[in-house]
C-alpha atoms as a printed R data frame, in Angstrom:
    type eleno elety resid chain resno       x      y       z
1   ATOM     1    CA   MET     A     1   0.000  0.000   0.000
2   ATOM     2    CA   PHE     A     2   2.749  2.466   0.986
3   ATOM     3    CA   LYS     A     3   4.691  1.668  -2.204
4   ATOM     4    CA   ASN     A     4   1.647  2.499  -4.358
5   ATOM     5    CA   VAL     A     5   1.098  5.784  -2.503
6   ATOM     6    CA   THR     A     6   4.774  6.687  -2.980
7   ATOM     7    CA   ILE     A     7   4.590  6.027  -6.736
8   ATOM     8    CA   ILE     A     8   1.496  8.240  -7.051
9   ATOM     9    CA   LEU     A     9   3.093 11.019  -5.001
10  ATOM    10    CA   THR     A    10   6.360 10.863  -6.953
11  ATOM    11    CA   LEU     A    11   4.508 11.233 -10.254
12  ATOM    12    CA   PHE     A    12   2.427 14.052  -8.754
13  ATOM    13    CA   ALA     A    13   5.584 15.818  -7.572
14  ATOM    14    CA   SER     A    14   7.468 15.354 -10.824
15  ATOM    15    CA   LEU     A    15   4.600 16.764 -12.869
16  ATOM    16    CA   LEU     A    16   4.297 19.697 -10.472
17  ATOM    17    CA   CYS     A    17   7.998 20.559 -10.363
18  ATOM    18    CA   GLY     A    18   8.730 19.857 -14.027
19  ATOM    19    CA   ALA     A    19  11.697 17.633 -13.178
20  ATOM    20    CA   PRO     A    20  12.330 14.247 -11.550
21  ATOM    21    CA   THR     A    21  12.172 14.408  -7.786
22  ATOM    22    CA   HIS     A    22  12.992 12.097  -4.899
23  ATOM    23    CA   LEU     A    23  10.313 11.510  -2.274
24  ATOM    24    CA   ASP     A    24  10.831 10.577   1.396
25  ATOM    25    CA   LEU     A    25   8.222  9.885   4.054
26  ATOM    26    CA   THR     A    26   9.412 12.089   6.908
27  ATOM    27    CA   SER     A    27   6.654 11.755   9.492
28  ATOM    28    CA   VAL     A    28   3.305 10.167  10.233
29  ATOM    29    CA   GLY     A    29   1.044 12.434  12.242
30  ATOM    30    CA   PHE     A    30  -2.368 12.165  13.845
31  ATOM    31    CA   ASN     A    31  -4.231 12.930  10.614
32  ATOM    32    CA   SER     A    32  -1.643 12.976   7.811
33  ATOM    33    CA   GLU     A    33   1.584 11.637   6.360
34  ATOM    34    CA   VAL     A    34   4.288 14.122   5.370
35  ATOM    35    CA   PHE     A    35   6.600 13.616   2.386
36  ATOM    36    CA   PHE     A    36   9.640 15.748   1.503
37  ATOM    37    CA   GLN     A    37  10.409 16.155  -2.197
38  ATOM    38    CA   THR     A    38  14.072 16.752  -2.991
39  ATOM    39    CA   GLY     A    39  15.544 17.894  -6.275
40  ATOM    40    CA   ALA     A    40  18.738 16.795  -8.031
41  ATOM    41    CA   ASN     A    41  20.855 18.874  -5.631
42  ATOM    42    CA   GLY     A    42  19.345 17.122  -2.599
43  ATOM    43    CA   GLN     A    43  17.524 20.214  -1.306
44  ATOM    44    CA   CYS     A    44  13.880 20.073  -0.300
45  ATOM    45    CA   ILE     A    45  11.806 21.808  -2.963
46  ATOM    46    CA   ALA     A    46   8.293 20.953  -1.776
47  ATOM    47    CA   VAL     A    47   6.364 19.219   0.970
48  ATOM    48    CA   THR     A    48   3.364 17.014   0.268
49  ATOM    49    CA   LYS     A    49   0.855 15.971   2.928
50  ATOM    50    CA   LYS     A    50  -1.505 13.051   2.455
51  ATOM    51    CA   TYR     A    51  -4.494 13.498   4.750
52  ATOM    52    CA   ASP     A    52  -6.743 10.911   6.342
53  ATOM    53    CA   ALA     A    53  -9.843 12.705   5.041
54  ATOM    54    CA   THR     A    54 -10.802 15.448   2.591
55  ATOM    55    CA   LYS     A    55 -12.275 17.578   5.388
56  ATOM    56    CA   THR     A    56  -8.880 17.626   7.108
57  ATOM    57    CA   LEU     A    57  -7.191 18.749   3.889
58  ATOM    58    CA   LEU     A    58  -9.775 21.510   3.438
59  ATOM    59    CA   LYS     A    59  -9.159 22.781   6.971
60  ATOM    60    CA   GLU     A    60  -5.452 23.207   6.312
61  ATOM    61    CA   LYS     A    61  -6.164 24.716   2.891
62  ATOM    62    CA   LYS     A    62  -8.453 27.287   4.522
63  ATOM    63    CA   ALA     A    63  -5.796 28.286   7.052
64  ATOM    64    CA   LEU     A    64  -2.996 28.499   4.481
65  ATOM    65    CA   GLU     A    65  -5.151 30.636   2.180
66  ATOM    66    CA   TYR     A    66  -6.094 32.939   5.065
67  ATOM    67    CA   LEU     A    67  -2.450 33.514   6.021
68  ATOM    68    CA   ALA     A    68  -1.460 33.978   2.358
69  ATOM    69    CA   HIS     A    69  -3.949 36.842   2.017
70  ATOM    70    CA   THR     A    70  -3.363 38.473   5.405
71  ATOM    71    CA   SER     A    71  -0.369 40.681   6.025
72  ATOM    72    CA   TYR     A    72   1.697 39.817   9.089
73  ATOM    73    CA   GLU     A    73   5.026 41.393   9.952
74  ATOM    74    CA   ASN     A    74   6.578 38.700  12.148
75  ATOM    75    CA   PHE     A    75   5.552 35.378  10.639
76  ATOM    76    CA   SER     A    76   4.291 33.559   7.584
77  ATOM    77    CA   ALA     A    77   3.194 30.090   6.466
78  ATOM    78    CA   PRO     A    78   3.994 27.784   3.523
79  ATOM    79    CA   GLN     A    79   2.401 28.611   0.171
80  ATOM    80    CA   ILE     A    80   0.085 26.130  -1.550
81  ATOM    81    CA   LEU     A    81   1.516 24.736  -4.795
82  ATOM    82    CA   ASN     A    82  -1.127 22.180  -5.725
83  ATOM    83    CA   ILE     A    83  -4.083 20.239  -4.347
84  ATOM    84    CA   SER     A    84  -5.723 16.937  -5.219
85  ATOM    85    CA   THR     A    85  -8.958 16.463  -3.272
86  ATOM    86    CA   GLU     A    86  -9.475 13.118  -5.019
87  ATOM    87    CA   ARG     A    87  -6.348 11.731  -3.373
88  ATOM    88    CA   ASN     A    88  -6.337 14.041  -0.313
89  ATOM    89    CA   LEU     A    89  -2.958 15.517  -1.274
90  ATOM    90    CA   LEU     A    90  -1.732 19.054  -0.650
91  ATOM    91    CA   THR     A    91   1.688 20.188  -1.871
92  ATOM    92    CA   MET     A    92   3.237 23.342  -0.440
93  ATOM    93    CA   THR     A    93   6.531 25.198  -0.253
94  ATOM    94    CA   PRO     A    94   8.897 23.993   2.480
95  ATOM    95    CA   ALA     A    95   9.269 25.980   5.678
96  ATOM    96    CA   HIS     A    96  12.577 27.833   5.685
97  ATOM    97    CA   GLY     A    97  14.799 27.944   8.731
98  ATOM    98    CA   ARG     A    98  14.999 25.429  11.568
99  ATOM    99    CA   GLN     A    99  12.376 23.935  13.834
100 ATOM   100    CA   LEU     A   100  12.135 25.594  17.215
101 ATOM   101    CA   SER     A   101  12.440 22.138  18.801
102 ATOM   102    CA   GLU     A   102  15.756 21.639  16.962
103 ATOM   103    CA   LEU     A   103  17.004 24.999  18.216
104 ATOM   104    CA   ILE     A   104  16.112 24.071  21.791
105 ATOM   105    CA   HIS     A   105  17.946 20.757  21.448
106 ATOM   106    CA   ASN     A   106  20.997 21.675  19.408
107 ATOM   107    CA   SER     A   107  21.607 25.375  18.896
108 ATOM   108    CA   ASP     A   108  23.497 28.140  20.609
109 ATOM   109    CA   PHE     A   109  21.624 30.031  23.282
110 ATOM   110    CA   GLU     A   110  21.769 33.436  21.580
111 ATOM   111    CA   LEU     A   111  20.033 32.053  18.478
112 ATOM   112    CA   LEU     A   112  17.428 30.351  20.643
113 ATOM   113    CA   LYS     A   113  16.682 33.632  22.417
114 ATOM   114    CA   ARG     A   114  16.049 35.346  19.092
115 ATOM   115    CA   ALA     A   115  13.737 32.513  18.050
116 ATOM   116    CA   VAL     A   116  11.742 32.686  21.306
117 ATOM   117    CA   ARG     A   117  11.422 36.462  20.961
118 ATOM   118    CA   LYS     A   118  10.092 36.082  17.414
119 ATOM   119    CA   THR     A   119   7.697 33.343  18.557
120 ATOM   120    CA   ALA     A   120   6.203 35.632  21.204
121 ATOM   121    CA   LEU     A   121   5.925 38.548  18.768
122 ATOM   122    CA   SER     A   122   4.258 36.308  16.191
123 ATOM   123    CA   PHE     A   123   1.597 34.942  18.517
124 ATOM   124    CA   SER     A   124   0.984 38.402  19.911
125 ATOM   125    CA   GLU     A   125   0.440 39.705  16.372
126 ATOM   126    CA   LEU     A   126  -1.757 36.758  15.370
127 ATOM   127    CA   HIS     A   127  -3.994 37.121  18.429
128 ATOM   128    CA   SER     A   128  -4.228 40.912  18.606
129 ATOM   129    CA   LYS     A   129  -5.165 41.347  14.952
130 ATOM   130    CA   THR     A   130  -8.527 39.570  15.295
131 ATOM   131    CA   ASN     A   131  -9.642 39.665  18.928
132 ATOM   132    CA   THR     A   132 -11.514 42.959  18.451
133 ATOM   133    CA   TYR     A   133 -14.396 41.407  16.481
134 ATOM   134    CA   LYS     A   134 -14.501 37.721  17.435
135 ATOM   135    CA   LYS     A   135 -17.357 36.993  19.839
136 ATOM   136    CA   LYS     A   136 -17.725 33.230  20.362
137 ATOM   137    CA   VAL     A   137 -15.575 30.098  20.598
138 ATOM   138    CA   PRO     A   138 -16.469 27.296  18.118
139 ATOM   139    CA   ASN     A   139 -17.867 24.053  19.534
140 ATOM   140    CA   SER     A   140 -14.844 22.078  18.300
141 ATOM   141    CA   TYR     A   141 -12.533 23.901  20.738
142 ATOM   142    CA   LEU     A   142 -15.056 23.653  23.577
143 ATOM   143    CA   LYS     A   143 -15.552 19.906  23.064
144 ATOM   144    CA   GLN     A   144 -11.801 19.365  22.968
145 ATOM   145    CA   GLN     A   145 -11.447 21.164  26.286
146 ATOM   146    CA   GLU     A   146 -14.326 19.183  27.802
147 ATOM   147    CA   ARG     A   147 -12.674 15.883  26.817
148 ATOM   148    CA   ILE     A   148  -9.430 16.933  28.488
149 ATOM   149    CA   GLU     A   149 -11.266 18.082  31.607
150 ATOM   150    CA   GLU     A   150 -13.094 14.754  31.861
151 ATOM   151    CA   GLY     A   151  -9.805 12.898  31.482
152 ATOM   152    CA   VAL     A   152  -8.128 15.007  34.161
153 ATOM   153    CA   LYS     A   153 -10.898 14.238  36.644
154 ATOM   154    CA   LEU     A   154 -10.474 10.518  36.037
155 ATOM   155    CA   LEU     A   155  -6.681 10.508  36.241
156 ATOM   156    CA   THR     A   156  -5.764 12.861  39.066
157 ATOM   157    CA   SER     A   157  -6.168 13.114  42.807
158 ATOM   158    CA   ARG     A   158  -8.981 14.849  44.652
159 ATOM   159    CA   ARG     A   159  -6.602 17.692  45.529
160 ATOM   160    CA   VAL     A   160  -5.774 18.300  41.863
161 ATOM   161    CA   ARG     A   161  -9.445 18.136  40.845
162 ATOM   162    CA   LYS     A   162 -10.396 20.690  43.482
163 ATOM   163    CA   LYS     A   163  -7.626 23.028  42.366
164 ATOM   164    CA   PHE     A   164  -8.704 22.589  38.756
165 ATOM   165    CA   ASP     A   165 -12.332 23.462  39.578
166 ATOM   166    CA   ARG     A   166 -11.271 26.482  41.643
167 ATOM   167    CA   LEU     A   167  -9.075 27.880  38.854
168 ATOM   168    CA   LYS     A   168 -11.759 27.264  36.256
169 ATOM   169    CA   ALA     A   169 -14.422 29.058  38.326
170 ATOM   170    CA   ALA     A   170 -12.131 32.083  38.751
171 ATOM   171    CA   MET     A   171 -11.270 32.103  35.024
172 ATOM   172    CA   GLU     A   172 -14.936 32.013  33.986
173 ATOM   173    CA   LYS     A   173 -15.562 35.298  35.849
174 ATOM   174    CA   GLU     A   174 -13.103 37.060  33.550
175 ATOM   175    CA   THR     A   175 -13.680 38.140  29.953
176 ATOM   176    CA   LEU     A   176 -11.200 37.667  27.136
177 ATOM   177    CA   ALA     A   177 -12.242 37.915  23.488
178 ATOM   178    CA   PRO     A   178 -11.346 34.935  21.263
179 ATOM   179    CA   ALA     A   179  -9.087 35.288  18.229
180 ATOM   180    CA   VAL     A   180  -7.545 33.460  15.294
181 ATOM   181    CA   ILE     A   181  -5.207 30.910  16.870
182 ATOM   182    CA   HIS     A   182  -2.689 28.309  15.724
183 ATOM   183    CA   GLY     A   183  -4.309 25.582  17.807
184 ATOM   184    CA   ASP     A   184  -1.283 23.275  18.156
185 ATOM   185    CA   PRO     A   185   1.707 25.532  18.867
186 ATOM   186    CA   HIS     A   186   4.366 23.035  19.941
187 ATOM   187    CA   PRO     A   187   7.995 23.696  18.887
188 ATOM   188    CA   GLY     A   188   7.820 21.103  16.096
189 ATOM   189    CA   ASN     A   189   5.216 23.246  14.315
190 ATOM   190    CA   LEU     A   190   7.274 26.441  14.428
191 ATOM   191    CA   PHE     A   191  10.329 27.249  12.285
192 ATOM   192    CA   TYR     A   192  12.677 30.174  12.800
193 ATOM   193    CA   ASP     A   193  14.387 31.723   9.777
194 ATOM   194    CA   ASP     A   194  17.326 33.569  11.298
195 ATOM   195    CA   GLN     A   195  18.400 35.151   7.989
196 ATOM   196    CA   ASN     A   196  15.103 36.992   7.629
197 ATOM   197    CA   ASP     A   197  14.170 37.046  11.323
198 ATOM   198    CA   GLN     A   198  10.835 35.390  10.544
199 ATOM   199    CA   LEU     A   199   8.757 32.666  12.160
200 ATOM   200    CA   ILE     A   200   7.038 30.120   9.910
201 ATOM   201    CA   MET     A   201   3.990 28.308  11.266
202 ATOM   202    CA   ILE     A   202   3.096 24.859   9.932
203 ATOM   203    CA   ASP     A   203   0.468 22.162  10.589
204 ATOM   204    CA   LEU     A   204  -2.467 24.578  10.586
205 ATOM   205    CA   VAL     A   205  -5.449 22.195  10.599
206 ATOM   206    CA   SER     A   206  -6.421 23.329  14.110
207 ATOM   207    CA   MET     A   207  -6.477 26.990  13.034
208 ATOM   208    CA   ALA     A   208  -9.463 26.511  10.704
209 ATOM   209    CA   PRO     A   209 -12.303 26.625  13.290
210 ATOM   210    CA   SER     A   210 -11.054 30.021  14.524
211 ATOM   211    CA   LEU     A   211 -11.421 31.500  11.026
212 ATOM   212    CA   GLN     A   212 -15.228 31.625  11.128
213 ATOM   213    CA   ARG     A   213 -16.519 35.161  10.706
214 ATOM   214    CA   ASP     A   214 -17.527 35.969  14.301
215 ATOM   215    CA   ARG     A   215 -15.860 33.076  16.089
216 ATOM   216    CA   GLY     A   216 -12.334 32.494  17.308
217 ATOM   217    CA   GLY     A   217 -10.247 30.234  19.489
218 ATOM   218    CA   PRO     A   218  -9.095 30.708  23.086
219 ATOM   219    CA   LEU     A   219  -6.056 32.926  22.585
220 ATOM   220    CA   ALA     A   220  -4.901 32.487  26.196
221 ATOM   221    CA   ARG     A   221  -4.623 28.737  25.697
222 ATOM   222    CA   ASP     A   222  -2.712 29.231  22.437
223 ATOM   223    CA   ALA     A   223  -0.225 31.666  23.975
224 ATOM   224    CA   ILE     A   224   0.354 29.718  27.176
225 ATOM   225    CA   TYR     A   225   0.746 26.437  25.313
226 ATOM   226    CA   ALA     A   226   3.364 28.033  23.023
227 ATOM   227    CA   ARG     A   227   5.201 29.367  26.084
228 ATOM   228    CA   ASN     A   228   5.008 26.219  28.208
229 ATOM   229    CA   TYR     A   229   5.977 23.865  25.393
230 ATOM   230    CA   ILE     A   230   9.220 25.838  25.087
231 ATOM   231    CA   LYS     A   231   9.759 25.656  28.846
232 ATOM   232    CA   LEU     A   232   9.063 21.914  29.064
233 ATOM   233    CA   GLU     A   233  11.323 21.046  26.133
234 ATOM   234    CA   ALA     A   234  14.092 23.291  27.483
235 ATOM   235    CA   GLU     A   235  13.882 21.472  30.819
236 ATOM   236    CA   TYR     A   236  14.144 18.138  29.040
237 ATOM   237    CA   CYS     A   237  17.217 19.319  27.095
238 ATOM   238    CA   GLY     A   238  19.007 20.272  30.307
239 ATOM   239    CA   LEU     A   239  19.070 24.045  29.990
240 ATOM   240    CA   THR     A   240  19.866 25.681  33.318
241 ATOM   241    CA   LYS     A   241  17.167 27.244  35.483
242 ATOM   242    CA   ALA     A   242  18.678 30.663  34.763
243 ATOM   243    CA   GLN     A   243  18.546 30.054  30.988
244 ATOM   244    CA   ILE     A   244  14.935 28.850  31.134
245 ATOM   245    CA   ALA     A   245  13.947 31.835  33.284
246 ATOM   246    CA   GLU     A   246  15.562 34.140  30.705
247 ATOM   247    CA   LEU     A   247  13.653 32.477  27.847
248 ATOM   248    CA   MET     A   248  10.365 32.833  29.730
249 ATOM   249    CA   GLU     A   249  11.090 36.495  30.458
250 ATOM   250    CA   ILE     A   250  11.787 37.074  26.746
251 ATOM   251    CA   PHE     A   251   8.495 35.426  25.809
252 ATOM   252    CA   ASP     A   252   6.473 37.302  28.438
253 ATOM   253    CA   THR     A   253   8.013 40.655  27.495
254 ATOM   254    CA   ASN     A   254   7.294 40.260  23.789
255 ATOM   255    CA   TYR     A   255   3.824 38.719  24.020
256 ATOM   256    CA   THR     A   256   1.818 41.887  24.608
257 ATOM   257    CA   VAL     A   257  -1.825 40.748  24.539
258 ATOM   258    CA   GLU     A   258  -3.154 41.259  28.039
259 ATOM   259    CA   ILE     A   259  -4.398 38.007  29.600
260 ATOM   260    CA   PRO     A   260  -6.265 38.314  32.920
261 ATOM   261    CA   THR     A   261  -4.473 36.719  35.873
262 ATOM   262    CA   SER     A   262  -7.019 33.988  36.639
263 ATOM   263    CA   THR     A   263  -7.247 33.039  32.951
264 ATOM   264    CA   ARG     A   264  -3.463 32.767  32.783
265 ATOM   265    CA   GLU     A   265  -3.344 30.629  35.938
266 ATOM   266    CA   PHE     A   266  -6.076 28.318  34.666
267 ATOM   267    CA   TYR     A   267  -4.480 27.645  31.273
268 ATOM   268    CA   ASP     A   268  -1.043 27.241  32.827
269 ATOM   269    CA   PHE     A   269  -2.519 24.487  35.016
270 ATOM   270    CA   PHE     A   270  -4.600 23.183  32.098
271 ATOM   271    CA   PHE     A   271  -1.472 22.776  29.947
272 ATOM   272    CA   TYR     A   272   0.132 20.342  32.392
273 ATOM   273    CA   ALA     A   273  -3.174 18.545  32.926
274 ATOM   274    CA   ASP     A   274  -3.445 18.146  29.144
275 ATOM   275    CA   MET     A   275   0.081 16.688  28.987
276 ATOM   276    CA   VAL     A   276  -0.789 14.146  31.685
277 ATOM   277    CA   HIS     A   277  -4.026 13.255  29.903
278 ATOM   278    CA   SER     A   278  -2.337 12.926  26.493
279 ATOM   279    CA   PHE     A   279   0.579 10.748  27.559
280 ATOM   280    CA   HIS     A   280  -1.575  8.604  29.839
281 ATOM   281    CA   THR     A   281  -3.709  7.862  26.768
282 ATOM   282    CA   PHE     A   282  -0.597  6.617  24.950
283 ATOM   283    CA   GLU     A   283   0.229  4.348  27.869
284 ATOM   284    CA   SER     A   284  -3.293  2.928  28.027
285 ATOM   285    CA   ASP     A   285  -3.016  2.104  24.311
286 ATOM   286    CA   GLU     A   286   0.129  0.120  25.160
287 ATOM   287    CA   LYS     A   287   2.287  2.351  22.997
288 ATOM   288    CA   ALA     A   288   5.785  2.756  24.369
289 ATOM   289    CA   LEU     A   289   6.540  6.309  25.395
290 ATOM   290    CA   ASN     A   290   9.956  7.508  24.288
291 ATOM   291    CA   GLU     A   291  12.334  9.132  26.758
292 ATOM   292    CA   GLN     A   292  11.181 12.678  26.017
293 ATOM   293    CA   ALA     A   293   7.485 11.776  26.312
294 ATOM   294    CA   GLN     A   294   8.143 10.053  29.643
295 ATOM   295    CA   PHE     A   295   9.901 13.200  30.875
296 ATOM   296    CA   PHE     A   296   6.991 15.391  29.746
297 ATOM   297    CA   TYR     A   297   4.517 13.081  31.501
298 ATOM   298    CA   LYS     A   298   6.378 12.916  34.823
299 ATOM   299    CA   THR     A   299   7.273 16.624  34.867
300 ATOM   300    CA   SER     A   300   3.677 17.624  34.070
301 ATOM   301    CA   LEU     A   301   2.335 15.336  36.795
302 ATOM   302    CA   LYS     A   302   4.635 17.018  39.351
303 ATOM   303    CA   SER     A   303   3.458 20.460  38.166
304 ATOM   304    CA   LEU     A   304  -0.197 19.829  39.039
């Protein structure tokens, strides 16, 4: 089956690029497979995603088209090159630069600081540009949050559940307009192009529900997830407490959308509860957690 898909994709890529290309399966995600197309010089010239369903493809298409027609100073997204709804294929330009996760793991600290600053500026710009007219949160985001909340109540102690309920009650008394959000802002979905000082956002399926005319996603959750993912991965990579504190200060200084205190506290707690819920689900499915996932799970559990 995989061989047949590869043949189809290679022909698709060669016709698109006008020259023979080499195709490699680089990752298998929750709802898609990602293939890198390399030219004769070995450089990536396009990325093709094969989706599990047409509706998933159309969600990413909607988000990519929105970002292509909206002017942002600090970030961008890949450009669509071709689409086949019959085969659920979308080919796009590659993201330039390096993944934020790679920078956390392997790069010099000064470069990482610039990348974190640009990440905060980008999410601040994304959220502030649309939160003046968005009024409601789509059901898809609300249902996702309800599922996580139900899982947290099953998995954690009475003390944690009481704290969760207290923070949620305080958060619900505050008002914060929704906005266009990324929806899955972990460091693997963010690239930093140091040459142009630009962030590139990828994997935008979860952005689509926030693009409805008067509806948007929970911007506080988006911002705090982006921040805490960086913190958690930096802890795993062995950065010092002083370095991590500096990265968090850089993010907090450059993310300028005002988030009420109780809302911030709730989503900070919710992030770690979500990590516990997510990785516990992997364990219950008898899938081996790798070393990093185990660290995320144990560290998140201690943070509750």
